[in-house]
C-alpha positions in Angstrom: 0.0 0.0 0.0 2.8 2.4 1.0 4.6 1.6 -2.2 1.5 2.4 -4.2 1.1 5.8 -2.5 4.8 6.6 -3.2 4.4 5.6 -6.8 1.3 7.7 -7.2 3.0 10.6 -5.6 6.0 10.3 -7.9 3.6 10.0 -10.9 1.6 13.0 -9.9 4.7 15.0 -9.3 5.9 14.1 -12.7 2.6 15.2 -14.3 2.7 18.5 -12.4 6.3 19.1 -13.6 5.3 18.4 -17.2 2.3 20.7 -16.9 4.4 23.4 -15.3 7.0 23.1 -18.0 4.3 23.2 -20.7 2.8 26.3 -19.2 6.2 28.0 -19.0 6.9 27.2 -22.6 3.4 28.2 -23.6 3.7 31.6 -21.9 7.1 32.1 -23.4 5.6 31.4 -26.9 2.7 33.8 -26.2 5.1 36.6 -25.1 7.3 36.1 -28.2 4.3 36.1 -30.4 3.1 39.4 -28.8 6.5 40.9 -29.3 6.8 39.8 -32.9 3.3 41.1 -33.6 3.9 44.4 -31.9 7.1 45.0 -33.9 5.4 44.2 -37.2 2.4 46.3 -36.4 4.5 49.3 -35.3 6.4 49.1 -38.6 3.1 49.0 -40.5 1.8 52.0 -38.6 5.0 53.9 -39.4 4.6 53.0 -43.1 1.0 54.3 -43.1 1.9 57.5 -41.3 4.8 58.0 -43.7 2.5 57.6 -46.7 0.2 60.2 -45.2 3.2 62.6 -44.8 4.1 61.9 -48.5 0.6 62.8 -49.6 0.7 66.0 -47.5 4.1 66.8 -49.1 2.5 66.4 -52.6 -0.3 68.9 -51.7 2.3 71.3 -50.2 4.4 71.0 -53.4 1.5 72.0 -55.5 0.7 74.8 -53.1 4.3 76.1 -53.4 4.0 75.9 -57.2 1.0 78.3 -57.1 2.7 80.6 -54.5 5.8 80.9 -56.8 4.2 81.6 -60.2 0.6 82.5 -59.4 -2.3 80.6 -60.9 -0.8 78.5 -63.7 -2.3 77.7 -67.1 -4.3 74.4 -67.4 -1.3 72.8 -69.2 1.2 73.9 -66.6 -1.1 72.6 -63.8 -1.5 69.2 -65.4 2.2 68.9 -66.2 3.1 69.6 -62.5 0.2 67.7 -60.8 0.4 64.6 -63.0 3.9 63.9 -61.7 2.6 64.1 -58.2 -0.4 61.8 -58.7 1.8 59.2 -60.5 4.3 59.2 -57.6 1.6 59.2 -54.9 -0.7 56.3 -55.6 -3.0 56.9 -52.6 -4.0 60.4 -53.9 -7.2 60.0 -56.0 -7.4 63.6 -57.2 -5.6 66.9 -57.0 -7.7 69.9 -57.9 -7.6 73.7 -58.1 -10.7 75.5 -56.7 -10.5 79.3 -57.5 -12.6 81.9 -55.8 -15.5 83.1 -58.0 -17.8 86.0 -57.1 -21.4 85.7 -57.9 -21.1 88.5 -60.5 -18.5 86.4 -62.3 -20.3 83.1 -62.3 -21.8 83.2 -65.7 -18.6 84.2 -67.5 -16.6 81.7 -65.4 -18.9 78.8 -66.3 -18.5 79.7 -69.9 -14.8 79.7 -69.6 -14.9 76.4 -67.8 -16.6 74.7 -70.7 -13.4 75.2 -72.6 -11.9 72.6 -70.2 -15.0 70.4 -69.7 -17.9 70.6 -72.3 -20.7 70.4 -69.7 -19.0 72.6 -67.0 -21.2 74.2 -64.4 -21.0 75.0 -60.7 -22.7 72.3 -58.6 -22.9 71.0 -55.1 -22.8 67.6 -53.4 -25.3 68.1 -50.6 -25.3 64.4 -49.4 -23.8 61.1 -50.4 -26.2 60.6 -53.4 -27.6 64.0 -54.1 -26.0 66.7 -56.3 -27.7 70.0 -57.4 -26.7 73.2 -59.3 -25.2 75.4 -56.6 -27.8 78.0 -55.5 -26.9 81.7 -55.7 -24.4 82.8 -53.1 -21.9 85.6 -52.7 -18.9 83.5 -53.7 -18.0 80.0 -54.9 -15.0 77.7 -54.9 -15.6 75.3 -57.8 -13.1 72.8 -59.1 -11.5 74.1 -62.4 -8.3 72.1 -62.9 -8.5 68.4 -62.0 -5.7 65.7 -62.1 -5.8 62.9 -63.2 -7.6 64.1 -66.3 -10.0 61.1 -66.4 -11.6 62.6 -63.2 -12.4 65.9 -65.0 -15.9 65.1 -66.0 -16.7 63.7 -62.5 -15.2 66.4 -60.4 -15.1 69.6 -62.5 -17.4 72.3 -61.1 -18.0 70.8 -57.7 -18.3 73.7 -55.2 -16.7 73.6 -51.7 -18.7 76.0 -49.6 -22.0 74.4 -50.2 -20.9 70.8 -50.4 -21.6 68.4 -47.5 -20.8 70.6 -44.5 -17.4 71.9 -45.7 -18.2 75.6 -45.3 -16.8 75.8 -41.8 -13.5 74.1 -42.6 -13.0 76.1 -45.8 -13.5 79.4 -43.9 -11.2 78.2 -41.1 -8.4 77.4 -43.6 -8.9 80.7 -45.4 -8.8 82.7 -42.1 -5.9 80.9 -40.6 -3.8 80.3 -43.7 -3.4 76.6 -42.5 -3.7 73.4 -44.4 -6.4 71.3 -42.9 -8.1 67.9 -43.3 -11.7 67.0 -43.3 -13.5 64.3 -41.3 -14.2 61.0 -43.2 -16.6 61.5 -46.1 -17.5 59.8 -49.3 -15.5 61.2 -52.2 -17.3 62.0 -55.4 -17.9 58.8 -57.3 -17.4 56.7 -54.2 -20.2 54.8 -52.5 -18.5 52.2 -50.4 -15.1 53.6 -49.3 -14.6 56.6 -47.1 -11.9 59.2 -47.8 -10.9 62.7 -46.8 -9.8 66.0 -48.3 -6.6 67.9 -47.6 -7.4 71.6 -48.0 -4.6 74.1 -48.7 -5.3 77.9 -49.1 -3.8 80.0 -51.9 -3.6 83.8 -51.7 -3.1 86.2 -54.5 0.5 86.5 -55.7 2.4 89.5 -54.2 -0.6 90.4 -52.1 -0.3 90.6 -48.3 -1.8 87.8 -46.2 -0.5 88.5 -42.7 -3.7 89.6 -41.1 -7.2 88.1 -40.9 -8.6 90.9 -43.1 -5.8 90.5 -45.7 -6.4 86.8 -45.9 -10.1 87.2 -46.4 -9.6 89.9 -49.0 -6.8 88.2 -51.0 -7.8 84.5 -51.0 -7.3 83.2 -54.5 -8.7 79.7 -54.0 -7.8 76.3 -52.6 -5.7 73.3 -53.6 -7.6 70.1 -52.7 -6.1 66.6 -52.4 -8.6 63.8 -52.3 -7.5 60.5 -50.7 -9.3 57.2 -50.0 -8.5 55.7 -46.6 -8.4 52.2 -48.3 -5.7 53.4 -50.7 -3.7 55.2 -47.9 -3.6 52.0 -45.8 -3.3 49.2 -48.4 -0.9 50.9 -50.7 1.3 51.8 -47.8 1.8 48.2 -46.6 0.9 46.3 -49.8 0.9 42.5 -49.3 1.3 42.8 -45.6 -2.4 43.5 -45.1 -3.0 39.8 -45.8 -1.5 38.9 -42.4 -3.0 41.6 -40.2 -6.3 43.3 -39.6 -6.3 47.1 -39.5 -9.0 49.5 -38.4 -8.5 53.2 -38.8 -10.6 55.3 -36.5 -11.1 59.1 -36.7 -11.3 60.0 -33.0 -13.3 63.2 -33.4 -15.5 62.3 -36.4 -19.3 61.8 -36.1 -20.1 58.4 -34.7 -21.5 57.0 -38.0 -18.2 57.8 -39.8 -15.7 57.2 -37.0 -14.5 53.9 -38.5 -12.9 55.3 -41.6 -11.4 52.0 -42.8 -11.4 48.4 -41.7 -9.8 45.4 -43.4 -12.0 42.9 -41.5 -14.6 41.0 -43.4 -18.0 40.0 -42.1 -17.1 41.0 -38.6 -14.7 38.2 -38.1 -12.2 38.7 -35.3 -8.6 38.0 -36.0 -6.0 36.3 -33.9 -6.1 33.8 -31.1 -5.7 36.0 -28.0 -7.8 38.9 -27.2 -4.8 40.8 -25.8 -2.7 40.5 -29.0 -3.2 43.9 -30.5 -1.3 47.2 -31.2 -2.6 50.8 -31.3 -0.9 53.8 -32.9 -2.2 57.4 -33.1 -1.5 59.8 -35.9 -1.8 63.5 -35.2 -1.8 65.7 -38.3 -3.7 68.7 -39.6 -5.8 69.0 -36.5 -7.0 65.3 -36.9 -6.4 62.4 -34.6 -6.5 58.9 -36.1 -6.2 55.7 -34.2 -4.7 52.7 -36.0 -5.8 49.4 -34.4 -4.0 46.2 -35.4 -5.0 42.6 -34.7 -3.7 39.3 -36.3 -5.7 37.8 -39.1 -7.0 34.2 -38.4 -4.3 31.7 -39.2 -1.4 34.1 -38.6 0.8 34.7 -35.5 -0.2 31.3 -34.3 0.6 30.0 -30.8 -0.4 26.5 -29.6 -3.5 27.0 -27.4 -3.1 25.7 -23.8 -5.9 23.3 -22.8 -6.0 25.3 -19.6 -6.8 28.6 -21.3 
């Protein structure tokens, strides 16, 4: 009897040692997986933030072009802007929106038809509704559009009366700062949210130091239109196959706070709820949170039966 007890004790001790060793190895594997995932996710976040900075540099380059020579000809605009759109794949459109007074509207629209045959000033008042822009003191309609295949789609769209942009346009004009919009559906887009980079242009050789001078001498705006899907997926290319990414605009309206998500059908990625990484981007008055989780089948760790 005593021998049986001793044998059972030795057996149980051995089992406990095996379990303890297994748990130790398992926890080590989990920790290494978390570290590997965090390093990868941090690199991906930096790639996305770098791409955003590149896109902002492209808009700034076009802004500097205007500030150096004044408003260019259509040919000069397209020659300069086409190089930018070719080198910045996440930029959907670069456009020039000049200031047009109501007294100039008729003549301006006639001039615009030399660029686009059906040119007129119009407004996008909701996702699926566009109308001719009602009479107002001034307008900021798109005149030059790059790439050229977007001309018919975008030409003439007016900023002040389009989907709640008035406040941001006036803020950019008054401050002289480049700003970004909350997530919105770009023209021609129904399923993917994007955003606009808005850069003010003032009349060449005219003062713009004070608020009054900026309001009086505003020439128009450079607009860069970017889809969140392109910004994320073209930044990290094939890597998006291994990791789920959600981009959240912290201060956007609730219904558009999730600007982009690579998840499909609500499936959760990964094998551990605490394997994730979060990175914030602060630019142009916006705060974006990038949330990373593993896709199913990646960053695998053997699951402990005790979990």
